[in-house]
C-alpha positions as CSV (number, residue, x, y, z in Angstrom):
1,M,86.8,273.4,145.6
2,T,88.6,275.6,143.0
3,S,91.2,274.9,140.4
4,T,93.1,276.7,137.6
5,P,95.2,275.6,134.8
6,E,98.3,276.4,136.8
7,Q,96.9,274.6,139.9
8,P,94.7,271.7,138.6
9,L,93.2,269.1,141.0
10,P,94.4,265.6,140.9
11,V,92.1,262.7,139.9
12,R,91.9,261.4,143.4
13,T,90.7,264.6,144.8
14,V,87.9,264.9,142.1
15,S,86.9,261.2,142.5
16,R,86.8,261.5,146.3
17,A,84.7,264.7,146.0
18,V,82.2,263.0,143.6
19,G,81.9,260.2,145.8
20,E,81.2,262.3,148.9
21,W,78.5,264.2,147.0
22,I,76.9,261.1,145.8
23,D,77.1,259.7,149.4
24,R,74.9,262.5,150.3
25,L,72.0,261.2,148.2
26,G,69.4,259.2,150.0
27,R,67.9,255.8,149.1
28,V,65.5,255.7,146.3
29,W,63.0,253.2,144.7
30,V,63.9,252.3,141.1
31,E,62.0,250.3,138.5
32,G,63.5,248.5,135.7
33,Q,64.3,245.1,134.0
34,V,67.0,242.9,135.7
35,T,69.6,241.4,133.3
36,E,73.1,240.0,133.6
37,I,72.7,238.5,137.1
38,S,76.1,237.3,138.2
39,R,76.3,234.9,141.2
40,R,79.8,234.0,142.2
41,P,80.0,231.1,144.7
42,A,83.1,232.4,146.3
43,M,81.6,235.9,146.8
44,N,78.9,237.2,149.1
45,T,78.2,240.2,146.7
46,V,76.0,239.7,143.7
47,F,76.2,241.9,140.5
48,L,73.2,242.7,138.4
49,T,72.3,245.2,135.7
50,L,69.0,247.2,135.8
51,R,67.9,248.4,132.3
52,D,65.3,251.0,131.6
53,P,62.4,249.2,129.6
54,V,62.0,252.2,127.4
55,A,65.3,253.9,126.8
56,D,68.7,252.4,126.2
57,V,69.9,253.3,129.7
58,S,71.1,250.9,132.5
59,L,72.9,251.1,136.0
60,R,75.0,248.6,137.7
61,L,73.6,247.0,140.8
62,T,75.3,245.4,143.8
63,C,73.5,243.6,146.6
64,A,74.2,241.0,149.2
65,R,73.5,237.4,148.4
66,S,70.9,237.2,151.1
67,V,68.9,240.1,149.5
68,L,68.9,238.2,146.1
69,D,68.1,234.8,147.8
70,A,65.0,236.5,149.5
71,V,63.4,237.2,146.2
72,G,63.6,233.4,145.3
73,P,64.0,231.6,142.0
74,A,61.4,233.9,140.2
75,L,64.0,236.5,139.6
76,A,65.4,235.8,136.1
77,D,66.8,237.8,133.3
78,G,64.2,240.3,132.0
79,A,62.1,240.2,135.0
80,R,60.4,243.5,136.0
81,V,61.5,244.5,139.5
82,V,61.4,247.5,141.9
83,V,64.7,247.9,143.9
84,W,65.4,250.1,147.1
85,A,69.0,251.2,146.6
86,K,71.3,253.9,147.4
87,P,73.7,255.4,144.8
88,S,77.4,254.9,145.5
89,F,80.5,255.9,143.6
90,H,83.7,253.8,143.5
91,P,86.6,256.2,143.4
92,G,89.1,253.5,142.4
93,R,87.3,252.5,139.1
94,G,85.3,255.9,138.7
95,T,82.0,253.9,138.3
96,L,78.5,254.7,139.7
97,A,76.4,252.0,141.1
98,L,73.3,251.3,143.1
99,Q,73.8,249.4,146.3
100,V,70.5,247.4,146.7
101,F,68.9,246.7,150.2
102,E,65.7,245.3,148.9
103,I,64.3,243.7,145.7
104,R,60.5,243.5,145.0
105,P,59.4,241.7,141.7
106,V,56.7,243.6,140.1
107,G,53.6,241.1,140.1
108,V,51.0,240.4,137.4
109,G,48.5,242.5,139.1
110,A,50.8,245.5,139.1
111,L,51.9,244.9,135.5
112,L,48.1,244.9,134.5
113,A,47.3,248.0,136.5
114,R,50.1,249.9,134.7
115,L,49.2,248.6,131.3
116,E,45.5,249.6,132.0
117,A,46.7,253.1,133.0
118,L,48.8,253.4,129.7
119,R,45.8,251.9,127.7
120,Q,43.6,254.7,129.0
121,V,46.1,257.4,128.3
122,L,46.7,256.3,124.7
123,A,42.9,255.8,124.1
124,A,42.4,259.4,125.4
125,E,44.8,260.6,122.8
126,G,42.9,258.8,120.0
127,L,45.6,256.2,119.2
128,F,42.9,253.5,119.4
129,A,40.4,255.3,117.1
130,A,39.0,253.4,114.2
131,S,39.2,256.6,112.1
132,R,43.0,256.7,112.0
133,K,43.5,253.1,111.0
134,R,44.4,252.5,107.4
135,R,43.4,249.5,105.2
136,P,46.3,247.5,103.7
137,P,46.3,247.3,99.9
138,F,44.7,244.3,98.3
139,L,47.9,243.0,96.8
140,P,51.0,244.8,98.2
141,R,54.2,245.0,96.2
142,A,56.2,243.8,99.2
143,V,55.4,242.7,102.7
144,G,57.6,243.8,105.6
145,L,57.9,241.3,108.4
146,I,59.4,241.9,111.9
147,T,59.8,238.8,114.0
148,G,62.4,236.7,115.8
149,R,65.3,234.9,114.3
150,A,64.3,231.4,112.8
151,S,61.1,231.7,114.8
152,A,57.9,229.7,114.3
153,A,56.0,232.8,113.7
154,E,58.3,233.8,110.8
155,R,57.7,230.4,109.3
156,D,54.1,230.5,109.6
157,V,53.8,234.0,108.0
158,V,56.2,233.1,105.1
159,E,54.8,229.7,104.3
160,N,51.2,230.7,104.5
161,A,51.6,233.9,102.5
162,R,53.5,232.1,99.7
163,R,51.0,229.3,99.6
164,R,48.3,232.0,99.2
165,W,50.2,234.1,96.6
166,P,53.3,232.4,95.3
167,A,54.8,235.6,93.9
168,V,54.6,237.6,97.2
169,R,57.7,239.3,98.2
170,I,58.6,239.4,101.8
171,V,61.2,241.6,103.4
172,T,62.1,240.3,106.8
173,R,63.9,241.9,109.7
174,E,64.9,239.7,112.6
175,V,64.8,241.1,116.1
176,A,64.6,240.3,119.7
177,V,61.0,239.6,120.6
178,Q,61.3,239.6,124.4
179,G,63.7,240.9,127.1
180,P,64.9,244.4,127.5
181,L,66.4,244.9,123.9
182,A,63.1,243.8,122.2
183,A,61.2,247.2,122.1
184,G,64.2,249.1,120.8
185,Q,65.0,246.7,118.1
186,V,61.4,246.4,116.9
187,I,61.2,250.2,116.7
188,D,64.4,250.3,114.6
189,A,63.2,247.6,112.2
190,L,59.8,249.3,111.9
191,R,61.3,252.6,111.0
192,E,63.6,251.0,108.5
193,L,60.7,249.2,106.7
194,D,58.5,252.2,106.9
195,A,61.2,254.1,105.0
196,D,61.1,251.5,102.1
197,R,58.6,252.7,99.4
198,E,58.3,249.2,98.2
199,V,56.9,247.9,101.4
200,Q,53.2,248.6,101.6
201,V,52.3,246.6,104.7
202,I,54.2,245.7,107.8
203,V,53.6,242.6,110.0
204,I,54.9,242.4,113.6
205,A,54.6,238.8,114.7
206,R,55.6,236.7,117.7
207,G,54.4,233.5,119.0
208,G,52.6,233.1,122.4
209,G,54.2,233.7,125.8
210,S,53.6,235.0,129.2
211,L,52.6,238.5,130.2
212,E,56.1,239.4,131.0
213,D,57.4,237.8,127.6
214,L,54.9,240.0,125.8
215,L,55.5,243.3,127.7
216,P,57.8,244.7,124.9
217,F,54.7,244.9,122.6
218,S,53.0,247.1,125.1
219,D,56.0,249.3,125.3
220,E,54.8,253.1,125.0
221,A,57.6,254.1,122.7
222,L,56.8,251.1,120.4
223,L,53.2,252.0,120.3
224,R,53.8,255.6,119.5
225,A,56.2,254.6,116.7
226,V,53.5,252.3,115.2
227,A,50.9,255.1,115.4
228,A,53.3,257.4,113.5
229,A,54.3,254.9,110.8
230,R,53.3,255.8,107.2
231,T,52.7,252.2,106.3
232,P,49.8,250.1,107.6
233,V,50.9,247.8,110.5
234,V,49.4,244.4,111.2
235,S,49.8,243.2,114.8
236,A,50.2,239.2,115.1
237,I,51.4,238.7,118.7
238,G,50.8,235.7,120.6
239,H,47.5,233.6,120.3
240,E,43.9,234.6,120.3
241,Q,43.7,235.1,124.1
242,D,46.8,237.3,124.2
243,S,46.1,241.1,123.8
244,P,49.1,243.4,124.0
245,L,48.5,247.0,123.6
246,L,50.0,246.8,120.1
247,D,46.7,245.1,118.9
248,F,44.8,248.3,119.7
249,V,47.2,250.7,118.1
250,A,47.9,248.7,114.9
251,D,45.8,249.2,111.8
252,V,45.0,245.5,111.6
253,R,44.8,242.9,114.4
254,A,45.6,239.3,113.5
255,S,44.8,236.6,116.0
256,T,47.9,234.6,115.0
257,P,50.8,234.9,112.6
258,T,48.9,232.5,110.2
259,D,46.0,234.8,110.4
260,A,48.3,237.7,109.5
261,A,49.3,235.9,106.3
262,K,45.6,235.6,105.3
263,K,45.0,239.2,105.9
264,V,47.9,240.8,103.9
265,V,47.8,238.7,100.8
266,P,44.9,237.2,98.8
267,D,44.6,233.6,98.0
268,V,45.1,233.0,94.3
269,G,42.8,229.9,94.3
270,E,40.0,232.0,95.8
271,Q,40.5,234.7,93.5
272,A,40.6,232.6,90.5
273,A,37.2,231.0,91.6
274,L,35.8,234.4,92.3
275,V,36.7,235.5,88.7
276,A,35.2,232.4,87.3
277,Q,32.1,232.9,89.4
278,L,31.9,236.5,88.2
279,R,32.3,235.6,84.7
280,G,29.5,233.0,84.9
281,R,27.3,235.4,86.4
282,A,28.1,238.0,83.6
283,R,27.5,235.3,81.0
284,R,24.1,234.5,82.5
285,V,23.1,238.1,82.6
286,V,24.1,238.5,79.0
287,E,22.3,235.4,77.8
288,H,19.2,236.4,79.7
289,R,19.3,239.8,78.1
290,L,19.8,238.3,74.5
291,E,17.0,235.8,75.2
292,R,14.6,238.5,76.2
293,E,15.5,240.8,73.3
294,T,14.9,237.7,70.9
295,H,11.5,237.0,72.3
296,A,10.8,240.8,71.9
297,L,11.8,240.6,68.2
298,E,9.8,237.5,67.5
299,H,6.8,239.2,69.1
300,L,7.4,242.2,66.7
301,R,7.6,240.0,63.6
302,G,4.1,238.8,64.4
303,R,2.7,242.2,63.7
304,P,1.3,242.9,60.1
305,V,3.6,245.9,59.6
306,L,6.7,243.7,60.1
307,A,5.2,240.7,58.3
308,A,5.2,242.5,55.0
309,P,7.2,245.7,55.7
310,L,7.5,246.7,52.0
311,R,3.7,246.9,51.7
312,D,3.4,250.1,53.6
313,L,6.4,251.5,51.7
314,D,4.6,250.7,48.4
315,R,1.6,252.3,49.5
316,R,3.5,255.4,50.6
317,S,5.3,255.4,47.3
318,E,2.0,255.4,45.4
319,A,0.8,258.3,47.5
320,V,4.0,260.2,46.7
321,D,3.6,259.5,43.0
322,A,0.0,260.6,42.9
323,L,1.1,263.9,44.8
324,A,3.7,264.4,42.4
325,R,1.5,264.1,39.4
326,R,-1.1,266.4,40.9
327,A,1.6,268.9,41.6
328,F,2.8,268.7,38.0
329,R,-0.8,269.2,36.6
330,C,-1.4,272.2,39.0
331,V,1.9,273.8,37.9
332,T,1.2,273.1,34.3
333,H,-2.2,274.7,34.4
334,A,-0.8,277.6,36.3
335,V,1.9,278.1,33.6
336,D,-0.9,277.8,30.8
337,L,-3.0,280.5,32.4
338,A,0.1,282.7,32.8
339,E,1.0,282.2,29.2
340,R,-2.5,283.1,28.0
341,E,-2.5,286.2,30.2
342,V,0.9,287.3,28.8
343,T,-0.4,286.7,25.3
344,H,-3.5,288.8,25.8
345,A,-1.5,291.5,27.5
346,S,1.1,291.5,24.6
347,A,-1.8,291.9,22.2
348,R,-3.3,294.7,24.0
349,L,0.1,296.4,24.3
350,R,0.6,296.0,20.6
351,A,-2.8,297.5,20.0
352,L,-2.0,300.5,22.1
353,S,1.5,300.8,21.1
354,P,2.5,303.8,18.6
355,A,4.3,301.2,16.5
356,A,0.9,299.7,15.5
357,T,-0.2,303.2,14.2
358,L,3.1,303.5,12.4
359,D,2.5,300.2,10.7
360,R,-0.7,301.5,9.2
361,G,1.1,304.3,7.4
362,Y,1.3,307.1,9.9
363,A,4.5,309.1,10.7
364,L,5.7,310.7,13.8
365,V,7.3,314.3,13.3
366,Q,9.6,315.7,15.9
367,E,11.7,318.7,16.0
368,A,15.3,317.7,15.6
369,S,16.6,320.2,18.3
370,S,14.3,319.6,21.1
371,G,12.6,316.3,20.1
372,A,9.2,317.8,20.7
373,V,6.3,316.3,18.6
374,V,5.0,318.6,15.8
375,R,1.3,319.0,16.3
376,D,0.7,322.2,14.3
377,P,2.4,323.2,11.2
378,A,2.2,326.8,12.1
379,V,4.9,326.5,14.8
380,L,7.4,325.4,12.1
381,A,10.0,327.7,10.8
382,A,11.6,327.8,7.3
383,R,14.5,325.6,7.0
384,Q,13.8,323.9,10.5
385,R,15.2,320.4,10.7
386,L,12.7,317.7,11.6
387,H,13.0,314.1,12.7
388,V,10.5,311.9,11.0
389,R,9.8,308.3,12.2
390,V,7.9,305.8,10.2
391,A,7.3,302.1,10.6
392,D,10.4,300.8,9.1
393,G,12.8,303.5,10.4
394,S,13.4,307.2,10.5
395,F,14.8,310.1,8.4
396,V,15.5,313.8,8.8
397,A,13.6,316.5,6.7
398,T,13.9,320.3,6.3
399,V,10.9,322.7,6.3
400,A,10.8,324.5,3.0
401,E,9.7,328.0,2.2
402,T,5.9,328.6,2.3
403,A,4.2,328.0,-1.2
404,T,2.5,330.9,-3.1
405,D,-1.2,331.0,-3.6
406,D,-1.0,330.7,-7.4
407,E,1.2,327.6,-7.4
408,P,0.2,324.6,-5.6
409,A,2.2,323.2,-2.8
410,E,3.8,319.8,-3.1
411,P,2.6,317.2,-0.7
412,V,4.2,317.2,2.7
413,G,6.9,314.7,3.0
414,S,7.6,314.3,-0.8
415,T,11.0,313.5,-1.7
416,A,10.6,315.4,-4.9
417,A,10.3,318.9,-3.1
418,T,13.3,321.2,-3.4
419,E,14.6,323.9,-1.4
420,S,15.0,327.5,-2.8
421,A,18.2,328.5,-4.4
422,A,19.4,330.6,-1.5
423,A,19.1,327.3,0.6
424,P,20.2,324.2,-1.4
425,A,19.2,320.8,0.1
426,V,21.6,318.9,2.2
427,A,22.7,315.5,0.9
428,G,20.9,312.7,2.7
429,Q,18.1,314.8,3.7
430,T,14.6,315.5,2.4
431,S,13.2,319.0,2.0
432,I,9.6,319.6,2.5
433,S,7.6,322.7,1.7
434,R,6.0,324.5,4.5
435,P,2.2,324.0,3.9
436,S,-0.2,326.6,4.4
437,R,-2.5,326.6,7.4
438,V,-5.3,324.2,6.9
439,P,-7.9,324.1,9.6
440,G,-7.9,320.8,11.3
441,S,-4.5,319.6,9.9
442,A,-2.3,317.4,12.0
443,A,1.4,316.7,12.0
444,M,0.6,312.9,11.4
445,S,-1.6,312.3,8.4
446,E,-2.8,309.2,6.8
447,P,-1.6,308.9,3.2
448,T,-4.1,308.9,0.3
449,A,-5.1,305.7,-1.3
């Protein structure tokens, strides 16, 4: 069947072709949840809706009244069934439906077998492992609650949580907790609360019910959403004997909604009593420690050293004073010895010093030019300048001409000696005559008495 923009096909042709193609399909077995059962007394045809329990997909069912009556009164909204049907297309309305020839309710045994198979698959993937479970905070800033509208489970969680901790903040999301829409709404509420940074723990609560009523909480999509959540999740579904698969995937399992309230918030009375108990224990420990130290101090006070603690200090002080006096005597004696040695050394030095010789009247004669000591008069020349040093000072002298044999020479060093006319004496200087060579004479002679 071909068509072009210039030669399009009419709607009836396309509808008839679609119907013919669908009619070629065979009969199939389909599983789902039955909803919207419409029994019209005047019609022999019954209309139903078959909804997928996981995805938001549904198909319209039509069956004869006898087929529905064969199932019995057990067939109700939300029941899990398996139908044998053939797809059919209605060209007039352009709708697809399944024409049902047989309906089989899914029994409890079959449901349990399927839940067990799903449990094994999730356990093999590690969704039940204790290592991946997170511990809720001790006192969360806000508690997320997913439950049915105005349900007893909501009342139990809220009242018990506020009774335990009056300042607790609870963020509630009301959803369907049974039926074909329950799993999808719980997933949406879980994702919304998980995105809220203030919510630090999420409680999924529902009262008790039959296995079929609790099936949404064993839905695979919901279980995987709980495992992927960032926030710790507490499962509080049904009663103690109820165990949907959500209990195995959740981080914390509560037996009832009331038990969930006890697990997510602490009891203010219990915490106050615990604080008082810990304070009493700390006080007793401190008092015992102080008492023990007091006894130890009293025991130390009984010792002689502590009975008169200044006695030992006085004894030590006297020893220090004695040592100080001894040290002073030793130092004084050493200084006296050193002083006597210095005195003796000074006396010997003065005795050996040329100054002592000069004090006895001797003189030291040196050549003025070279500073050499004159030891022999023969080495002196006429008019040679000499430096003469005596005890009280020094003066400069000039060697005079040699005296003749018939006139006596003036004494050496006499200030009365005069130089010859050719060489008058210099002011401030003393002229001395050059003495004749006398055997044994010396440059320094002792004056006559």
